[in-house]
C-alpha positions in Angstrom: 11.9 -3.9 29.2 10.2 -0.9 27.5 9.9 -2.7 24.2 8.7 -5.9 25.9 6.0 -3.8 27.6 5.0 -2.3 24.2 4.7 -5.9 22.9 2.5 -6.9 25.9 0.3 -3.7 25.4 -0.2 -4.6 21.8 -1.2 -8.2 22.7 -3.7 -6.7 25.2 -5.0 -4.3 22.6 -5.8 -7.2 20.2 -7.0 -9.5 23.0 -7.9 -7.4 26.1 -8.0 -9.2 29.5 -11.5 -7.8 30.0 -13.4 -7.4 26.7 -15.6 -4.6 28.3 -17.9 -3.9 31.1 -21.0 -2.2 32.3 -21.5 1.4 33.6 -24.6 3.4 34.6 -25.4 6.7 33.1 -25.0 9.4 35.8 -26.9 12.1 33.8 -29.0 12.4 30.6 -26.9 12.8 27.4 -27.0 12.3 23.7 -24.5 10.1 21.9 -24.4 9.5 18.1 -28.0 10.8 17.9 -29.3 8.5 20.6 -30.7 9.9 23.8 -29.4 8.1 26.9 -31.3 8.6 30.2 -29.8 8.9 33.6 -29.7 5.4 35.2 -29.5 3.5 31.9 -27.1 0.6 31.9 -24.4 1.0 29.3 -22.1 -1.7 27.9 -18.7 -0.5 26.7 -16.3 -2.7 24.7 -12.6 -2.4 25.0 -12.3 -4.7 22.0 -14.3 -2.3 19.8 -12.3 0.7 21.1 -9.0 -1.0 20.5 -10.0 -1.8 16.9 -11.1 1.7 16.0 -9.0 2.8 13.0 -9.4 6.5 14.0 -7.2 5.8 17.1 -5.2 2.7 15.9 -4.4 2.8 12.1 -4.5 -0.6 10.5 -6.1 -2.0 13.7 -5.7 -5.7 12.8 -1.9 -5.4 12.4 0.3 -6.4 15.3 2.5 -3.3 15.8 4.1 -2.7 19.2 5.5 0.6 17.9 2.1 2.1 18.5 3.0 2.5 22.1 6.3 4.3 21.6 6.5 7.9 22.6 3.2 9.3 24.0 1.3 6.2 23.0 -2.5 6.3 22.3 -4.8 9.2 23.3 -6.4 8.9 26.8 -9.3 6.4 27.0 -8.6 4.9 23.6 -6.6 2.1 25.1 -8.5 0.5 28.1 -7.5 -3.1 28.8 -8.0 -2.5 32.5 -10.9 0.0 32.2 -10.3 3.7 32.7 -10.8 6.6 35.0 -11.9 5.9 38.6 -12.9 2.4 37.5 -9.3 1.4 36.5 -8.3 -2.0 37.9 -6.4 -1.6 41.2 -4.2 -4.5 40.3 -3.0 -3.0 37.0 0.6 -2.4 38.1 0.8 -5.7 39.9 -0.3 -7.4 36.6 2.3 -5.4 34.7 5.2 -6.7 36.9 3.9 -10.3 36.7 3.6 -10.2 32.9 7.0 -8.7 32.4 8.7 -11.3 34.8 6.9 -14.1 33.0 7.9 -12.8 29.5 11.5 -12.3 30.7 11.8 -15.9 31.9 9.9 -17.4 28.9 12.1 -15.6 26.4 15.4 -16.3 28.1 14.8 -20.0 29.1 12.5 -21.4 26.4 12.0 -21.8 22.7 8.4 -21.8 21.4 7.4 -23.5 18.2 4.0 -24.2 16.6 3.5 -27.9 16.9 1.6 -28.3 13.7 2.2 -26.2 10.5 -0.8 -24.2 9.5 -1.9 -24.7 5.9 -2.2 -21.3 4.2 -5.5 -22.3 2.6 -6.8 -23.4 6.0 -6.1 -20.1 7.7 -6.8 -19.7 11.4 -9.7 -17.5 12.3 -10.4 -15.4 15.4 -13.9 -15.8 16.9 -15.6 -14.1 19.9 -17.5 -16.3 22.3 -17.6 -13.7 24.2 -13.8 -13.7 24.5 -11.5 -13.8 21.5 -10.5 -17.4 20.6 -8.7 -19.1 17.8 -11.0 -21.5 16.0 -8.5 -24.3 16.1 -6.5 -23.3 19.1 -2.8 -22.7 18.8 -0.9 -25.9 19.6 2.7 -25.1 20.6 5.7 -26.9 21.8 7.8 -25.3 24.5 11.4 -26.5 24.9 14.1 -25.4 27.3 17.2 -23.8 25.8 
C-alpha cells in the first residue's frame, strides 16, 4: 500500500483537493520585498507550492517516487493545508482513498473511451480548480 499512497500523493500534488486558502497575518513582516501588515488577508496556493521546481524537480511530470524515503520538505506539500490548520479529516480521507483505489484496481479495468489525437492534445485549465478542457471520458469494466 505504500506505493499506492505515493501514487495518490502525486495525484494530489498535481491536482490538490483544496487549491489554496486564506490566512490572516498575525504580525507585520516582509516577504519577497513586500511589506505585509498585521491583519492583512493572505491567499496561499497549494497548486503553486506543489509546482515549485525548487521543491519538486520537473514539477509537471507524474513521478510517485518523489514521496519515497523522507519525501518533500515540511510545508512544501500541503494538499490538506499545514500546521495548526491541517484538515482534521486527513487520515480518514487517506483510508477512504486507499480502500477505493484497492477495489478499483482489483475489480475493474479502466480505458479511455475515445483515443486522443496527438495533434489535439488535452490541456489543463484552472477555473478555479484544475480541469481537463475536454474532460476525460473513460470506460470502466469489471474484470
